[in-house]
C-alpha positions as CSV (number, residue, x, y, z in Angstrom):
1,X,60.7,147.3,71.9
2,X,62.5,143.9,72.3
3,X,65.8,143.6,74.2
4,X,67.0,140.4,72.7
5,X,70.7,139.5,72.9
6,X,72.5,137.7,70.1
7,X,74.9,136.0,72.5
8,X,75.6,132.3,72.0
9,X,77.1,129.7,74.3
10,X,79.2,126.9,73.1
11,X,80.0,123.6,75.0
12,X,82.9,121.5,73.8
13,X,83.4,118.0,75.3
14,X,87.0,117.1,76.0
15,X,87.2,113.6,74.5
16,X,90.1,112.7,76.8
17,X,88.1,113.5,79.9
18,X,86.5,110.1,80.3
19,X,89.8,108.3,80.0
20,X,91.3,110.6,82.7
21,X,88.3,110.0,85.0
22,X,88.5,106.3,84.6
23,X,92.3,106.3,85.2
24,X,91.8,108.4,88.4
25,X,89.1,106.0,89.7
26,X,91.4,103.0,89.0
27,X,94.4,104.7,90.6
28,X,92.3,105.7,93.6
29,X,91.0,102.1,94.0
30,X,94.6,100.7,93.9
31,X,95.7,103.2,96.5
32,X,92.7,102.4,98.7
33,X,93.3,98.6,98.5
34,X,97.0,99.1,99.4
35,X,96.1,101.4,102.3
36,X,93.6,98.9,103.7
37,X,96.2,96.2,103.6
38,X,98.9,98.4,105.0
39,X,96.7,99.9,107.6
40,X,95.1,96.7,108.8
41,X,98.5,95.0,109.2
42,X,99.0,95.9,112.8
43,X,95.4,94.8,113.6
44,X,95.6,91.3,112.0
45,X,96.2,88.5,114.5
46,X,99.8,87.3,114.1
47,X,101.3,83.9,115.1
48,X,103.1,82.7,112.0
49,X,102.4,85.5,109.7
50,X,100.4,83.4,107.3
51,X,97.1,85.2,108.0
52,X,98.6,88.6,107.4
53,X,100.4,87.4,104.3
54,X,97.2,86.0,102.9
55,X,95.9,89.5,102.6
56,X,98.6,90.2,100.0
57,X,98.2,86.9,98.1
58,X,94.4,86.7,98.1
59,X,93.7,90.3,97.2
60,X,93.7,91.5,93.6
61,X,94.9,95.1,94.1
62,X,92.6,97.5,92.4
63,X,89.5,95.2,92.5
64,X,88.0,96.9,95.6
65,X,87.8,93.6,97.4
66,X,90.5,93.0,100.0
67,X,90.5,89.5,101.5
68,X,92.5,87.5,104.0
69,X,92.1,83.9,103.0
70,X,93.4,81.0,105.2
71,X,91.5,78.0,106.6
72,X,91.1,79.9,109.9
73,X,90.8,83.5,108.7
74,X,87.0,83.7,109.2
75,X,87.2,82.2,112.7
76,X,90.0,84.7,113.7
77,X,88.0,87.6,112.2
78,X,84.8,86.9,114.2
79,X,86.0,84.9,117.2
80,X,89.7,85.8,117.7
81,X,91.2,87.1,120.9
82,X,92.4,90.6,121.3
83,X,96.2,90.9,121.0
84,X,98.7,90.8,123.8
85,X,102.5,90.6,124.1
86,X,102.8,94.3,123.4
87,X,100.5,94.2,120.3
88,X,97.1,95.2,121.7
89,X,95.6,96.2,118.3
90,X,95.7,92.6,117.0
91,X,92.5,90.7,117.2
92,X,89.0,90.2,115.7
93,X,87.2,92.5,113.4
94,X,90.5,94.0,112.4
95,X,89.1,95.7,109.3
96,X,86.2,97.3,111.1
97,X,88.4,98.5,113.9
98,X,91.0,99.9,111.5
99,X,88.2,101.6,109.4
100,X,86.7,103.2,112.5
101,X,90.1,104.5,113.6
102,X,91.5,105.6,110.2
103,X,89.1,105.0,107.4
104,X,87.8,108.6,106.9
105,X,91.3,110.1,107.0
106,X,92.4,107.6,104.2
107,X,89.4,108.4,102.1
108,X,89.9,112.1,102.6
109,X,93.6,111.8,101.5
110,X,92.7,109.7,98.4
111,X,90.0,112.2,97.4
112,X,92.4,115.0,97.7
113,X,95.1,113.2,95.8
114,X,92.8,112.2,92.9
115,X,90.7,115.4,92.7
116,X,87.5,114.1,94.3
117,X,85.1,116.1,96.4
118,X,83.3,115.3,99.7
């Protein structure tokens, strides 16, 4: 005697899902780019403010590529002196130092906000 079941399963694709996923990814990237710029701000060497400002002008928000672009940005990033005058965070490798201190918390917050998982 056969014990076959006549149950069926149906899968229906939500045609709007892909658009929502793409929007969430784009929104998350915009948020991440802004957070990198905002978070790195106290770490970027500051004399006239042009280096820090170049992060805003050289970065296309949402592209996933944050840049500080001045004639001396590369030198300051790799060879700069650590901050002084009450601003000890400012100095070389500002992105790496910010990322080590805050990066995972920012990623976790973005994942939570946009529905991602670890």
